[in-house]
N, C-alpha and C positions, 0 to 999 in steps of 0.2 A: 518372600519382597523385594527381590530384584524383579520379577516380574511384573510387581504391583506398582512397582515405580517406573518401571517402564510406560506400562499401560496408563498410566496417571502423566508422564509425559506428553503422550500422543493425545491424550484426552486435550489436554491444555492447547500445543501447538495447534491443534484440530482445529478449538473453537476460536482460538485468535486468529487465525488464518480462515479459517470456512466462514466466521462470522463477523470479526473484526472488519478485516480489509471490505467487504461490501456497506458495513457500517461509515467506515471513513471514504470511503467513494461517494455513497450520499450526502454527507456532511459536506464533501468537496463540491458535490453539481448543488445542495441549497445554498451554499456561499455566494457561488459562482452566480445564482441566482437572484442573490439579494444584489450581488456590486452592478447586476447590469444596469439598474434604475428603471422605471416602468411609467407608463402613462394612466394616471387614474380616470374614472369614468367621469370626471369634471372638467376634465382634459387637461389637466395639471401632470405636468411630467416632474417624476423624482427622480434626479440627477441620481449616476453613478457611484458607487464609492467603492474606488480602488484596493481600501484594505481588505472586504472581502472577495473582491475578484485574486488578490493576490492570495488569501487565505486560500479558498478552493482549488487554487495551482497549484499550492505548495501543497496542500493534501493527494493531488492529481500526482506529483510529482513522488510522493512518501507511497502513493501505489504503486506507483511504474518500479521505483528501486527496489522494493519489496517483493516484486515477484520477478524481475531479473535476477536478482540475488535468488530468490529460490529455484531458477532457472537451473542457473549455474553450480549451488550447491549438491541438485541432483546430476547434473553432467560433468562433474567435478573430477571422478574416478577419467570418466572415457576422456578428457582433455588431456587429464593426465597424461594418459597411456599413448592416444593417438598421436597429439600435438606437444607433449612435453609442458604444457602450460599446466603449473600448479595455481590454480587461483585463488586458494585459500592455504593456508600455514599446515603443516601437516601434524601438527599438535591438537588442530581443530577437530579429525575425525578419527 
């Protein structure tokens, strides 16, 4: 049963990070584009929406933070061994 639980964990994390992060990034791009404003075909201008811009930038920052934590998680033993930096508490791994 331990093997099946481990496989399920890897599957969930893989789907979340492998498909979820690109979706969050794409949503951030879409919100940023909506917030930029636009010029219509008849010459009228749509005003920029700062709420959409801020939400887009927040999603970009979230993706960057998840990637940074992932890199630190992969390198945690090397950082501890060579530099003595313990990024995550020892109880986490």
